[in-house]
N, CA, C and O atoms as a CHARMM CRD file, in Angstrom:
* protein
*
  172
    1    1 MET  N     -6.25500 -11.67100   7.01700 PROA 1      0.00000
    2    1 MET  CA    -5.61500 -10.55300   7.46300 PROA 1      0.00000
    3    1 MET  C     -6.08900 -10.31500   8.48500 PROA 1      0.00000
    4    1 MET  O     -7.18800 -10.54300   8.99300 PROA 1      0.00000
    5    2 SER  N     -4.48600  -9.44000   9.04400 PROA 2      0.00000
    6    2 SER  CA    -4.48800  -8.26000  10.53300 PROA 2      0.00000
    7    2 SER  C     -5.57900  -7.59800  10.30900 PROA 2      0.00000
    8    2 SER  O     -6.41700  -7.69700   9.41300 PROA 2      0.00000
    9    3 ARG  N     -5.45600  -6.67200  11.52500 PROA 3      0.00000
   10    3 ARG  CA    -6.09700  -5.06500  11.44700 PROA 3      0.00000
   11    3 ARG  C     -5.08700  -4.58100  11.62000 PROA 3      0.00000
   12    3 ARG  O     -4.05800  -5.10700  12.04400 PROA 3      0.00000
   13    4 VAL  N     -5.23200  -3.75100  11.37500 PROA 4      0.00000
   14    4 VAL  CA    -3.91300  -2.38100  12.15500 PROA 4      0.00000
   15    4 VAL  C     -5.13500  -1.29500  12.65500 PROA 4      0.00000
   16    4 VAL  O     -6.16500  -0.90600  12.10300 PROA 4      0.00000
   17    5 ALA  N     -4.69000  -1.08800  13.58800 PROA 5      0.00000
   18    5 ALA  CA    -5.35500   0.14500  14.67900 PROA 5      0.00000
   19    5 ALA  C     -5.43600   1.33400  13.55500 PROA 5      0.00000
   20    5 ALA  O     -4.87500   1.27000  12.46200 PROA 5      0.00000
   21    6 LEU  N     -6.39600   2.65400  14.11100 PROA 6      0.00000
   22    6 LEU  CA    -6.32800   3.31100  13.85400 PROA 6      0.00000
   23    6 LEU  C     -5.44000   4.32700  14.62500 PROA 6      0.00000
   24    6 LEU  O     -4.79500   4.08300  15.64500 PROA 6      0.00000
   25    7 ASP  N     -5.50900   5.37900  14.03300 PROA 7      0.00000
   26    7 ASP  CA    -3.93300   6.06200  14.20400 PROA 7      0.00000
   27    7 ASP  C     -2.16200   5.83000  14.18400 PROA 7      0.00000
   28    7 ASP  O     -1.25600   6.58700  14.53000 PROA 7      0.00000
   29    8 ALA  N     -2.14300   4.10900  13.48400 PROA 8      0.00000
   30    8 ALA  CA    -1.11800   3.50400  13.59000 PROA 8      0.00000
   31    8 ALA  C     -0.15700   3.95600  12.46000 PROA 8      0.00000
   32    8 ALA  O     -0.64600   4.50500  11.47200 PROA 8      0.00000
   33    9 VAL  N      1.16700   3.76000  12.54400 PROA 9      0.00000
   34    9 VAL  CA     1.98100   3.74800  11.71600 PROA 9      0.00000
   35    9 VAL  C      1.24200   2.31100  10.49200 PROA 9      0.00000
   36    9 VAL  O      0.68100   1.25500  10.78300 PROA 9      0.00000
   37   10 ALA  N      1.60500   2.95500   9.05500 PROA 10     0.00000
   38   10 ALA  CA     1.20800   1.46300   8.37400 PROA 10     0.00000
   39   10 ALA  C      2.15600   0.50900   8.18800 PROA 10     0.00000
   40   10 ALA  O      3.23800   1.03400   7.92600 PROA 10     0.00000
   41   11 PRO  N      2.20000  -0.86400   8.22000 PROA 11     0.00000
   42   11 PRO  CA     2.96300  -1.35500   7.75500 PROA 11     0.00000
   43   11 PRO  C      3.60100  -1.78400   6.44800 PROA 11     0.00000
   44   11 PRO  O      2.81900  -2.27000   5.63200 PROA 11     0.00000
   45   12 ASP  N      4.96200  -1.68900   6.07300 PROA 12     0.00000
   46   12 ASP  CA     5.52400  -1.67700   4.98500 PROA 12     0.00000
   47   12 ASP  C      4.87500  -2.60600   3.79500 PROA 12     0.00000
   48   12 ASP  O      4.37800  -3.53700   4.43000 PROA 12     0.00000
   49   13 PHE  N      4.67600  -2.78800   2.71400 PROA 13     0.00000
   50   13 PHE  CA     4.14400  -3.60800   2.25800 PROA 13     0.00000
   51   13 PHE  C      4.49600  -3.50400   0.88600 PROA 13     0.00000
   52   13 PHE  O      4.72700  -2.35700   0.50200 PROA 13     0.00000
   53   14 THR  N      4.63200  -4.76400  -0.26400 PROA 14     0.00000
   54   14 THR  CA     5.14900  -3.98200  -1.06100 PROA 14     0.00000
   55   14 THR  C      4.11400  -5.03100  -2.33900 PROA 14     0.00000
   56   14 THR  O      3.87100  -6.19800  -2.03500 PROA 14     0.00000
   57   15 LEU  N      3.71900  -4.60100  -3.37100 PROA 15     0.00000
   58   15 LEU  CA     2.94200  -5.22100  -4.19500 PROA 15     0.00000
   59   15 LEU  C      3.32500  -4.91000  -5.41000 PROA 15     0.00000
   60   15 LEU  O      3.98300  -3.87000  -5.38400 PROA 15     0.00000
   61   16 PRO  N      3.14200  -5.58900  -7.04800 PROA 16     0.00000
   62   16 PRO  CA     3.17800  -5.36500  -8.45300 PROA 16     0.00000
   63   16 PRO  C      2.69400  -3.88100  -8.59300 PROA 16     0.00000
   64   16 PRO  O      1.85200  -3.62100  -7.73300 PROA 16     0.00000
   65   17 ASP  N      2.93400  -3.00600  -9.28700 PROA 17     0.00000
   66   17 ASP  CA     1.90900  -2.11000 -10.38800 PROA 17     0.00000
   67   17 ASP  C      1.20100  -2.69600 -11.45000 PROA 17     0.00000
   68   17 ASP  O      1.16600  -3.92600 -11.41500 PROA 17     0.00000
   69   18 PHE  N      0.64400  -2.16000 -12.35700 PROA 18     0.00000
   70   18 PHE  CA     0.11100  -2.18100 -13.56800 PROA 18     0.00000
   71   18 PHE  C      1.02700  -2.72300 -14.70500 PROA 18     0.00000
   72   18 PHE  O      0.48400  -3.48300 -15.50700 PROA 18     0.00000
   73   19 THR  N      2.45700  -2.40800 -14.89300 PROA 19     0.00000
   74   19 THR  CA     3.51400  -3.37700 -15.21100 PROA 19     0.00000
   75   19 THR  C      3.89000  -4.49200 -15.09700 PROA 19     0.00000
   76   19 THR  O      4.25400  -5.28800 -15.96200 PROA 19     0.00000
   77   20 GLY  N      3.77000  -4.65300 -13.35900 PROA 20     0.00000
   78   20 GLY  CA     4.24000  -5.72500 -12.79800 PROA 20     0.00000
   79   20 GLY  C      5.78600  -5.42500 -12.29800 PROA 20     0.00000
   80   20 GLY  O      6.64300  -6.30900 -12.34300 PROA 20     0.00000
   81   21 ASN  N      6.05300  -4.11500 -11.82500 PROA 21     0.00000
   82   21 ASN  CA     7.39800  -3.45500 -10.83400 PROA 21     0.00000
   83   21 ASN  C      6.89300  -3.76100  -9.96400 PROA 21     0.00000
   84   21 ASN  O      5.66900  -3.62800  -9.96300 PROA 21     0.00000
   85   22 PRO  N      7.64200  -4.39700  -8.62400 PROA 22     0.00000
   86   22 PRO  CA     7.53100  -3.99800  -7.26700 PROA 22     0.00000
   87   22 PRO  C      7.29700  -2.51000  -6.96900 PROA 22     0.00000
   88   22 PRO  O      7.85000  -1.64400  -7.64800 PROA 22     0.00000
   89   23 VAL  N      6.50800  -2.23100  -5.99200 PROA 23     0.00000
   90   23 VAL  CA     6.11200  -1.08600  -5.70800 PROA 23     0.00000
   91   23 VAL  C      6.40200  -1.28100  -4.42200 PROA 23     0.00000
   92   23 VAL  O      5.91200  -2.32800  -3.99900 PROA 23     0.00000
   93   24 SER  N      7.32200  -0.36000  -3.24300 PROA 24     0.00000
   94   24 SER  CA     6.49400  -0.45700  -2.16700 PROA 24     0.00000
   95   24 SER  C      5.66700   0.96300  -1.17300 PROA 24     0.00000
   96   24 SER  O      5.26100   1.98900  -1.71800 PROA 24     0.00000
   97   25 LEU  N      5.57000   0.69300   0.32000 PROA 25     0.00000
   98   25 LEU  CA     5.10200   1.99700   0.70500 PROA 25     0.00000
   99   25 LEU  C      5.80100   2.62600   1.15800 PROA 25     0.00000
  100   25 LEU  O      5.67800   3.84900   1.22000 PROA 25     0.00000
  101   26 SER  N      7.20500   1.65600   1.83000 PROA 26     0.00000
  102   26 SER  CA     8.30700   2.83200   2.17300 PROA 26     0.00000
  103   26 SER  C      8.92700   3.33900   0.53000 PROA 26     0.00000
  104   26 SER  O     10.13000   3.45500   0.76200 PROA 26     0.00000
  105   27 ASP  N      8.79400   3.56800  -0.45000 PROA 27     0.00000
  106   27 ASP  CA     8.97500   4.49600  -1.23000 PROA 27     0.00000
  107   27 ASP  C      8.33200   5.40300  -1.49400 PROA 27     0.00000
  108   27 ASP  O      8.33800   5.87900  -2.62900 PROA 27     0.00000
  109   28 PHE  N      7.62100   5.87200  -0.53500 PROA 28     0.00000
  110   28 PHE  CA     7.07500   7.09500  -0.72700 PROA 28     0.00000
  111   28 PHE  C      6.49200   7.92500   0.65800 PROA 28     0.00000
  112   28 PHE  O      5.50600   8.61200   0.92600 PROA 28     0.00000
  113   29 ARG  N      7.86500   7.37200   1.45800 PROA 29     0.00000
  114   29 ARG  CA     8.01500   7.85600   3.03000 PROA 29     0.00000
  115   29 ARG  C      8.28100   8.93100   3.10500 PROA 29     0.00000
  116   29 ARG  O      8.44000   9.37000   4.24400 PROA 29     0.00000
  117   30 ASP  N      8.50700  10.13700   1.59000 PROA 30     0.00000
  118   30 ASP  CA     8.98300  11.34300   1.76500 PROA 30     0.00000
  119   30 ASP  C      8.03300  12.06000   1.34900 PROA 30     0.00000
  120   30 ASP  O      8.00800  13.24600   1.67700 PROA 30     0.00000
  121   31 CYS  N      6.90500  11.45000   0.43000 PROA 31     0.00000
  122   31 CYS  CA     5.95900  12.22800   0.16000 PROA 31     0.00000
  123   31 CYS  C      4.77900  12.69100   1.60600 PROA 31     0.00000
  124   31 CYS  O      4.40900  12.16200   2.65400 PROA 31     0.00000
  125   32 LYS  N      4.54400  13.91700   0.89800 PROA 32     0.00000
  126   32 LYS  CA     3.03800  14.48500   1.62800 PROA 32     0.00000
  127   32 LYS  C      2.36600  13.77100   1.35000 PROA 32     0.00000
  128   32 LYS  O      2.78000  12.74300   1.88500 PROA 32     0.00000
  129   33 HSD  N      1.46000  13.54200   0.79300 PROA 33     0.00000
  130   33 HSD  CA     0.05600  12.64100  -0.03000 PROA 33     0.00000
  131   33 HSD  C      0.87900  11.32800  -0.36500 PROA 33     0.00000
  132   33 HSD  O      2.08700  11.27200  -0.59700 PROA 33     0.00000
  133   34 VAL  N     -0.10400  10.20500  -0.34000 PROA 34     0.00000
  134   34 VAL  CA    -0.42600   9.16700  -0.69000 PROA 34     0.00000
  135   34 VAL  C     -1.68000   8.50500  -1.24400 PROA 34     0.00000
  136   34 VAL  O     -2.58400   8.66800  -0.42500 PROA 34     0.00000
  137   35 LEU  N     -2.07400   7.85500  -2.25600 PROA 35     0.00000
  138   35 LEU  CA    -3.12800   7.62100  -2.94500 PROA 35     0.00000
  139   35 LEU  C     -3.14900   6.06600  -2.98500 PROA 35     0.00000
  140   35 LEU  O     -2.43300   5.60900  -3.87600 PROA 35     0.00000
  141   36 LEU  N     -3.79700   5.15900  -2.23600 PROA 36     0.00000
  142   36 LEU  CA    -3.57600   3.52600  -2.41800 PROA 36     0.00000
  143   36 LEU  C     -5.12400   3.33600  -2.86500 PROA 36     0.00000
  144   36 LEU  O     -6.17700   3.62000  -2.29300 PROA 36     0.00000
  145   37 VAL  N     -4.75100   2.56600  -4.48600 PROA 37     0.00000
  146   37 VAL  CA    -6.36000   2.05400  -4.06400 PROA 37     0.00000
  147   37 VAL  C     -5.91900   0.55300  -4.42200 PROA 37     0.00000
  148   37 VAL  O     -5.01100   0.04100  -5.07700 PROA 37     0.00000
  149   38 PHE  N     -7.14600   0.04800  -3.57700 PROA 38     0.00000
  150   38 PHE  CA    -7.10000  -1.40200  -4.05600 PROA 38     0.00000
  151   38 PHE  C     -8.69200  -2.27500  -4.88800 PROA 38     0.00000
  152   38 PHE  O     -9.83200  -2.25700  -4.42500 PROA 38     0.00000
  153   39 ASN  N     -8.32700  -2.81100  -5.90600 PROA 39     0.00000
  154   39 ASN  CA    -9.16400  -3.41700  -6.80900 PROA 39     0.00000
  155   39 ASN  C     -9.15000  -5.31500  -6.01000 PROA 39     0.00000
  156   39 ASN  O     -8.46000  -6.32100  -5.85100 PROA 39     0.00000
  157   40 ARG  N    -10.48900  -4.69500  -5.75700 PROA 40     0.00000
  158   40 ARG  CA   -10.99500  -6.14600  -4.68600 PROA 40     0.00000
  159   40 ARG  C    -11.74200  -6.96900  -6.00100 PROA 40     0.00000
  160   40 ARG  O    -12.72700  -6.49600  -6.56900 PROA 40     0.00000
  161   41 THR  N    -11.22900  -8.03100  -6.31700 PROA 41     0.00000
  162   41 THR  CA   -12.46300  -8.65200  -7.49100 PROA 41     0.00000
  163   41 THR  C    -13.02500 -10.14000  -6.96400 PROA 41     0.00000
  164   41 THR  O    -12.32100 -11.06400  -6.55600 PROA 41     0.00000
  165   42 PHE  N    -14.47600 -10.12400  -7.08300 PROA 42     0.00000
  166   42 PHE  CA   -15.04400 -11.22200  -6.79500 PROA 42     0.00000
  167   42 PHE  C    -15.18300 -12.61900  -7.80000 PROA 42     0.00000
  168   42 PHE  O    -15.80100 -12.66100  -8.86400 PROA 42     0.00000
  169   43 VAL  N    -14.57000 -13.53600  -7.27200 PROA 43     0.00000
  170   43 VAL  CA   -14.80400 -14.88000  -8.88400 PROA 43     0.00000
  171   43 VAL  C    -16.30300 -15.49400  -7.79400 PROA 43     0.00000
  172   43 VAL  O    -17.01300 -16.42000  -8.18500 PROA 43     0.00000
């Protein structure tokens, strides 16, 4: 996985939400605050 430099604009990405619908970071472009939570599972 490539790293993003500090203070750089986050790259746009799309992931499924808990119901399977795609959600992109760009969907929140005009929002003041966005909280991202990634669940890392280890098998």
